[in-house]
LOTIMI-793751 format. One record per residue: x, y, z negated of N, C-alpha, C in turn. Coordinates in Angstrom, 1 decimal. Layout:
REC     n.x     n.y     n.z    ca.x    ca.y    ca.z     c.x     c.y     c.z
REC       X       Y       Z       X       Y       Z       X       Y       Z
...
***
This chain:
REC     n.x     n.y     n.z    ca.x    ca.y    ca.z     c.x     c.y     c.z
REC    40.2   -41.9     1.8    40.9   -42.0     0.5    42.2   -42.7     0.8
REC    43.4   -41.9     0.6    44.7   -42.5     0.8    45.3   -42.6    -0.6
REC    45.8   -43.8    -0.9    46.4   -44.1    -2.2    47.9   -44.3    -2.1
REC    48.7   -43.7    -2.9    50.1   -43.8    -2.9    50.6   -44.1    -4.4
REC    51.4   -45.1    -4.5    52.0   -45.5    -5.8    53.2   -44.6    -6.1
REC    53.3   -44.0    -7.3    54.4   -43.1    -7.6    55.4   -43.7    -8.6
REC    55.2   -44.9    -8.9    56.1   -45.6    -9.9    55.4   -45.6   -11.3
REC    55.8   -46.6   -12.1    55.4   -46.8   -13.4    53.8   -46.9   -13.4
REC    53.2   -45.9   -14.0    51.7   -45.9   -14.0    51.1   -44.8   -13.1
REC    51.9   -44.2   -12.3    51.5   -43.1   -11.5    51.0   -43.4   -10.1
REC    49.9   -42.7    -9.7    49.3   -42.8    -8.4    49.0   -41.4    -7.9
REC    48.9   -41.3    -6.6    48.3   -40.1    -6.0    47.2   -40.6    -5.0
REC    46.1   -40.0    -5.1    45.0   -40.2    -4.2    44.7   -38.9    -3.4
REC    44.7   -39.0    -2.1    44.5   -37.8    -1.3    43.3   -38.0    -0.4
REC    42.6   -36.8    -0.3    41.4   -36.7     0.5    41.8   -35.6     1.6
REC    40.8   -35.1     2.3    41.0   -34.1     3.3    41.6   -32.8     2.7
REC    41.0   -32.3     1.7    41.4   -31.0     1.1    41.9   -31.0    -0.3
REC    41.9   -32.2    -0.9    42.3   -32.2    -2.3    43.1   -33.5    -2.6
REC    43.9   -33.5    -3.6    44.6   -34.7    -4.1    44.6   -34.8    -5.6
REC    44.7   -36.0    -6.1    44.7   -36.2    -7.5    46.0   -37.0    -7.9
REC    46.7   -36.5    -8.9    47.8   -37.3    -9.4    47.4   -37.9   -10.7
REC    47.8   -39.2   -10.9    47.5   -39.9   -12.2    48.8   -40.2   -12.9
REC    48.9   -39.8   -14.1    50.0   -40.1   -15.0    51.4   -40.0   -14.2
REC    51.7   -38.9   -13.6    52.9   -38.8   -12.9    54.1   -38.7   -13.9
REC    54.9   -39.7   -14.0    56.1   -39.7   -14.8    57.3   -39.8   -13.9
REC    57.9   -38.6   -13.6    58.9   -38.5   -12.6    60.2   -38.0   -13.2
REC    60.2   -37.4   -14.3    61.4   -36.8   -14.9    62.6   -37.8   -15.0
REC    63.8   -37.2   -14.8    65.0   -38.0   -15.0    65.3   -38.2   -16.5
REC    64.7   -37.4   -17.4    65.0   -37.4   -18.8    64.4   -38.6   -19.6
REC    63.7   -39.5   -18.9    63.1   -40.6   -19.7    62.0   -40.2   -20.6
REC    61.7   -41.1   -21.6    60.7   -40.8   -22.5    61.1   -41.4   -23.9
REC    60.4   -41.1   -24.9    60.6   -41.6   -26.2    62.1   -41.5   -26.6
REC    62.5   -40.2   -26.7    63.9   -39.8   -27.1    64.9   -40.4   -26.2
REC    64.6   -40.4   -24.9    65.5   -40.9   -23.8    65.8   -42.4   -24.0
REC    64.9   -43.1   -24.5    65.2   -44.6   -24.7    64.4   -45.4   -23.6
REC    63.5   -44.8   -22.9    62.7   -45.5   -21.9    63.0   -44.7   -20.5
REC    63.2   -45.5   -19.5    63.3   -44.9   -18.2    62.5   -45.7   -17.2
REC    62.1   -45.1   -16.1    61.3   -45.7   -15.0    62.2   -46.8   -14.4
REC    61.6   -47.9   -14.1    62.2   -49.0   -13.3    61.2   -49.5   -12.3
REC    61.5   -49.4   -11.0    62.6   -48.8   -10.5    62.5   -47.3   -10.6
REC    63.7   -46.6   -10.5    63.7   -45.2   -10.6    62.8   -44.5    -9.5
REC    62.2   -43.4    -9.9    61.4   -42.7    -9.0    61.7   -41.2    -9.0
REC    62.8   -40.8    -9.5    63.2   -39.4    -9.6    63.3   -38.7    -8.3
REC    63.6   -39.5    -7.2    63.8   -39.0    -5.9    62.4   -38.4    -5.4
REC    61.3   -38.8    -6.0    60.0   -38.4    -5.6    59.6   -37.0    -6.1
REC    60.4   -36.5    -7.0    60.0   -35.2    -7.6    59.7   -34.1    -6.6
REC    60.7   -33.8    -5.7    60.5   -32.7    -4.7    59.5   -33.1    -3.7
REC    59.5   -34.4    -3.3    58.5   -34.9    -2.3    57.1   -34.7    -2.8
REC    56.8   -35.0    -4.0    55.5   -34.8    -4.6    55.1   -33.3    -4.6
REC    56.1   -32.5    -5.1    55.8   -31.1    -5.2    55.6   -30.5    -3.9
REC    56.3   -30.9    -2.9    56.1   -30.4    -1.5    54.7   -30.9    -1.0
REC    54.4   -32.1    -1.2    53.2   -32.7    -0.7    51.9   -32.0    -1.2
REC    51.9   -31.8    -2.5    50.7   -31.3    -3.2    50.4   -29.8    -2.7
REC    51.4   -29.1    -2.2    51.2   -27.8    -1.7    50.4   -27.7    -0.5
REC    50.3   -28.8     0.2    49.5   -28.9     1.5    48.0   -29.0     1.3
REC    47.6   -29.2     0.0    46.2   -29.4    -0.3    45.6   -28.1    -0.9
REC    44.3   -27.9    -0.6    43.7   -26.7    -1.2    43.5   -26.9    -2.7
REC    43.2   -28.1    -3.2    43.0   -28.3    -4.6    43.9   -29.5    -5.1
REC    44.4   -29.3    -6.3    45.2   -30.4    -6.9    44.5   -30.7    -8.3
REC    44.3   -31.9    -8.5    43.8   -32.4    -9.8    44.9   -33.3   -10.4
REC    45.0   -33.3   -11.7    45.9   -34.2   -12.4    45.2   -34.8   -13.5
REC    45.2   -36.1   -13.6    44.6   -36.8   -14.7    45.6   -37.5   -15.5
REC    45.6   -37.3   -16.8    46.6   -37.9   -17.7    45.8   -38.8   -18.7
REC    46.0   -40.1   -18.7    45.2   -41.0   -19.4    45.4   -40.9   -21.0
REC    46.6   -40.7   -21.4    46.8   -40.6   -22.9    48.2   -39.9   -23.1
REC    48.5   -39.7   -24.4    49.6   -38.8   -24.7    51.0   -39.5   -24.8
REC    51.1   -40.8   -24.5    52.4   -41.5   -24.5    53.3   -40.8   -23.4
REC    54.5   -40.6   -23.7    55.4   -39.8   -22.9    55.8   -40.5   -21.6
REC    55.5   -41.8   -21.4    55.6   -42.4   -20.1    54.4   -42.3   -19.2
REC    53.4   -41.5   -19.7    52.2   -41.1   -18.9    52.1   -39.6   -18.9
REC    52.6   -38.9   -19.9    52.4   -37.4   -20.0    53.8   -36.8   -19.9
REC    54.2   -36.4   -18.7    55.5   -35.9   -18.3    55.5   -34.4   -18.3
REC    55.7   -33.8   -19.4    55.6   -32.3   -19.5    56.7   -31.6   -18.6
REC    57.8   -32.2   -18.4    58.8   -31.6   -17.5    58.2   -31.5   -16.1
REC    57.6   -32.6   -15.6    57.1   -32.5   -14.3    55.8   -31.6   -14.2
REC    55.0   -31.7   -15.2    53.7   -30.9   -15.2    54.1   -29.4   -15.2
REC    55.2   -29.0   -16.0    55.6   -27.6   -16.0    56.2   -27.1   -14.7
REC    56.7   -28.0   -13.9    57.3   -27.7   -12.6    56.3   -27.4   -11.5
REC    55.0   -27.8   -11.7    54.0   -27.7   -10.7    53.7   -26.2   -10.4
REC    53.7   -25.8    -9.2    53.4   -24.5    -8.8    52.4   -24.6    -7.7
REC    51.1   -24.6    -8.0    50.0   -24.7    -7.0    49.0   -23.7    -7.3
REC    48.4   -23.1    -6.3    47.4   -22.1    -6.4    46.1   -22.5    -7.1
REC    45.8   -23.8    -7.0    44.5   -24.3    -7.5    44.7   -25.6    -8.1
REC    45.1   -25.7    -9.4    45.4   -27.0   -10.0    44.5   -27.0   -11.3
REC    43.9   -28.2   -11.5    43.2   -28.5   -12.7    43.6   -29.7   -13.3
REC    44.0   -29.6   -14.6    44.5   -30.7   -15.4    43.3   -31.3   -16.1
REC    43.0   -32.6   -15.9    41.9   -33.3   -16.5    42.4   -34.3   -17.5
REC    41.8   -34.4   -18.6    42.2   -35.4   -19.6    41.0   -35.7   -20.5
REC    41.1   -36.9   -21.1    40.0   -37.4   -21.9    39.7   -36.6   -23.2
REC    38.5   -36.5   -23.6    38.2   -35.9   -24.9    38.2   -37.0   -25.9
REC    39.3   -36.9   -26.7    39.5   -37.8   -27.8    39.1   -37.1   -29.1
REC    39.0   -38.0   -30.2    38.7   -37.4   -31.5    39.9   -36.6   -31.9
REC    41.1   -37.0   -31.6    42.3   -36.3   -31.9    42.5   -35.1   -30.9
REC    43.1   -34.0   -31.3    43.4   -32.9   -30.5    44.8   -32.9   -30.0
REC    45.5   -34.0   -30.1    47.0   -34.0   -29.7    47.1   -33.5   -28.2
REC    46.4   -34.1   -27.3    46.5   -33.8   -25.9    46.2   -32.3   -25.7
REC    45.0   -31.9   -26.2    44.6   -30.5   -26.0    45.7   -29.5   -26.5
REC    46.3   -29.8   -27.7    47.3   -29.0   -28.2    48.6   -29.0   -27.4
REC    49.0   -30.2   -26.9    50.1   -30.4   -26.0    50.0   -29.6   -24.7
REC    48.8   -29.7   -24.1    48.6   -29.0   -22.8    48.4   -27.5   -23.0
REC    48.2   -27.0   -24.2    48.0   -25.5   -24.3    49.2   -24.7   -23.9
REC    50.4   -25.3   -23.9    51.6   -24.6   -23.5    51.7   -24.5   -22.0
REC    50.9   -25.3   -21.2    51.0   -25.3   -19.8    50.2   -24.1   -19.3
REC    50.8   -23.1   -18.8    50.1   -21.8   -18.4    49.9   -21.9   -16.9
REC    50.4   -22.9   -16.2    50.4   -22.9   -14.7    49.2   -23.7   -14.2
REC    48.2   -24.0   -15.0    47.0   -24.8   -14.6    45.9   -24.6   -15.5
REC    44.7   -24.8   -15.0    43.5   -24.8   -15.8    43.3   -26.2   -16.4
REC    42.6   -26.3   -17.5    42.5   -27.6   -18.1    41.0   -27.9   -18.4
REC    40.7   -29.2   -18.3    39.3   -29.6   -18.6    39.3   -30.9   -19.3
REC    38.7   -31.0   -20.5    38.5   -32.2   -21.2    37.3   -33.0   -20.6
REC    37.5   -34.3   -20.3    36.5   -35.1   -19.7    35.9   -36.0   -20.8
REC    34.5   -36.0   -20.8    33.8   -36.8   -21.7    33.5   -38.2   -21.1
REC    33.6   -39.2   -21.8    33.4   -40.5   -21.3    32.0   -40.8   -20.7
REC    31.0   -40.2   -21.3    29.6   -40.5   -20.9    29.2   -39.8   -19.6
REC    30.0   -38.9   -19.1    29.6   -38.0   -18.0    30.2   -38.5   -16.7
REC    29.4   -38.3   -15.6    30.0   -38.4   -14.3    30.3   -37.0   -13.8
REC    31.5   -36.8   -13.2    31.9   -35.5   -12.8    32.0   -35.5   -11.2
REC    31.3   -34.7   -10.6    31.2   -34.6    -9.1    32.1   -33.4    -8.7
REC    33.0   -33.7    -7.8    33.8   -32.7    -7.2    33.5   -32.7    -5.7
REC    34.1   -31.8    -4.9    33.8   -31.7    -3.5    34.0   -33.0    -2.7
REC    35.1   -33.6    -2.9    35.4   -34.8    -2.1    35.4   -36.1    -2.9
REC    35.1   -36.1    -4.2    35.1   -37.3    -5.0    34.3   -37.1    -6.2
REC    34.0   -38.2    -6.9    33.3   -38.2    -8.2    34.2   -39.0    -9.1
REC    34.1   -38.8   -10.4    34.9   -39.6   -11.3    34.1   -39.9   -12.6
REC    34.5   -40.9   -13.2    34.0   -41.3   -14.6    35.1   -42.0   -15.3
REC    35.2   -41.7   -16.6    36.3   -42.3   -17.4    35.7   -43.3   -18.4
REC    36.5   -44.2   -18.9    36.2   -45.2   -19.9    37.3   -45.1   -20.9
REC    36.9   -44.8   -22.2    37.8   -44.4   -23.2    37.9   -45.5   -24.3
REC    39.1   -45.7   -24.8    39.4   -46.6   -25.9    40.0   -45.6   -27.0
REC    39.2   -45.2   -28.0    39.6   -44.2   -29.0    39.3   -44.9   -30.3
REC    40.2   -45.7   -30.8    40.1   -46.4   -32.0    41.1   -45.9   -33.0
REC    41.2   -46.5   -34.2    42.2   -46.0   -35.2    43.6   -45.9   -34.7
REC    44.1   -46.9   -34.0    45.5   -47.0   -33.5    45.7   -46.7   -32.1
REC    44.6   -46.7   -31.3    44.7   -46.6   -29.8    43.9   -45.4   -29.3
REC    44.6   -44.7   -28.4    43.9   -43.6   -27.6    44.4   -43.9   -26.2
REC    43.5   -44.3   -25.3    43.8   -44.5   -23.9    42.5   -44.4   -23.1
REC    42.7   -44.3   -21.8    41.5   -44.2   -20.9    41.8   -44.9   -19.6
REC    40.7   -45.3   -19.0    40.7   -45.7   -17.6    39.8   -44.8   -16.8
REC    40.1   -44.7   -15.5    39.3   -43.7   -14.7    38.9   -44.4   -13.4
REC    37.7   -44.1   -12.9    37.2   -44.6   -11.7    36.9   -43.4   -10.8
REC    37.5   -43.4    -9.6    37.3   -42.4    -8.6    36.4   -43.0    -7.4
REC    35.4   -42.3    -7.1    34.5   -42.7    -6.0    34.5   -41.7    -4.9
REC    34.6   -42.2    -3.6    34.6   -41.3    -2.5    34.2   -42.1    -1.2
REC    33.2   -41.7    -0.5    32.8   -42.3     0.8    32.7   -43.9     0.6
REC    32.0   -44.3    -0.3    31.7   -45.7    -0.6    32.9   -46.5    -0.9
REC    34.0   -45.9    -1.4    35.2   -46.6    -1.9    35.4   -46.2    -3.3
REC    35.9   -47.1    -4.1    36.2   -46.8    -5.5    37.6   -47.2    -5.9
REC    38.3   -46.4    -6.5    39.6   -46.7    -7.1    39.5   -46.7    -8.6
REC    39.9   -47.8    -9.2    39.8   -48.0   -10.6    41.2   -48.1   -11.2
REC    41.6   -47.1   -12.0    42.9   -47.1   -12.6    42.7   -47.4   -14.1
REC    42.9   -48.7   -14.4    42.8   -49.1   -15.8    44.2   -48.9   -16.5
REC    45.3   -49.0   -15.8    46.6   -48.8   -16.4    46.8   -49.7   -17.5
REC    47.2   -49.2   -18.7    47.4   -50.1   -19.8    46.3   -49.9   -20.9
REC    45.1   -49.4   -20.4    44.0   -49.3   -21.3    43.3   -50.6   -21.5
REC    42.9   -50.8   -22.7    42.3   -52.1   -23.1    40.8   -52.0   -23.1
REC    40.2   -51.9   -21.9    38.8   -51.8   -21.7    38.2   -53.0   -21.1
REC    39.0   -54.1   -21.1    38.5   -55.3   -20.4    37.2   -55.9   -21.0
REC    36.9   -55.6   -22.3    35.7   -56.0   -22.9    34.5   -55.3   -22.3
REC    34.7   -54.2   -21.5    33.6   -53.4   -20.9    33.6   -53.6   -19.4
REC    34.1   -54.7   -18.9    34.2   -54.8   -17.5    32.9   -54.8   -16.8
REC    31.8   -55.3   -17.4    30.5   -55.3   -16.7    30.0   -53.8   -16.5
REC    30.3   -53.0   -17.5    29.9   -51.6   -17.5    30.7   -50.9   -16.4
REC    32.0   -51.2   -16.3    32.9   -50.6   -15.3    32.4   -51.1   -13.9
REC    32.2   -52.4   -13.7    31.8   -52.9   -12.4    30.5   -52.3   -11.9
REC    29.6   -51.9   -12.8    28.3   -51.3   -12.4    28.5   -49.8   -12.0
REC    29.6   -49.3   -12.1    29.8   -47.8   -11.8    29.7   -47.6   -10.3
***
């Protein structure tokens, strides 16, 4: 498992044949009506990431929630990969599902919190905060006795014992 920080809340985890992008916010256009920008800037990674992901048989993308500093539609629309699957939490709201419906360049899968999902080189489980005002998620990736936990800005600290037992 190789982990690369992409800036802001973004990471890339690579295995032998597959790679996962988490919340890749790479666009030069900022977020929230161009009022937020990455610091430090990470725009230079745009082509590097697109080139790198082509070398893997499978690409997975996990988006934690719909805030525009986590859900970069410009970058997601630019991805051209033969086998890409967009993974996202199943929330009570359909905002993410509706937003992703315009992406024709990838398959999509809603992930339920209670399930463990096994893929060829890794397994994952998500932890969801879906309350009146908040929709966010954390994700744990397990591979070869290693675990990567991406809590990001999700408020699941009250469930740390459950997460630690994963």
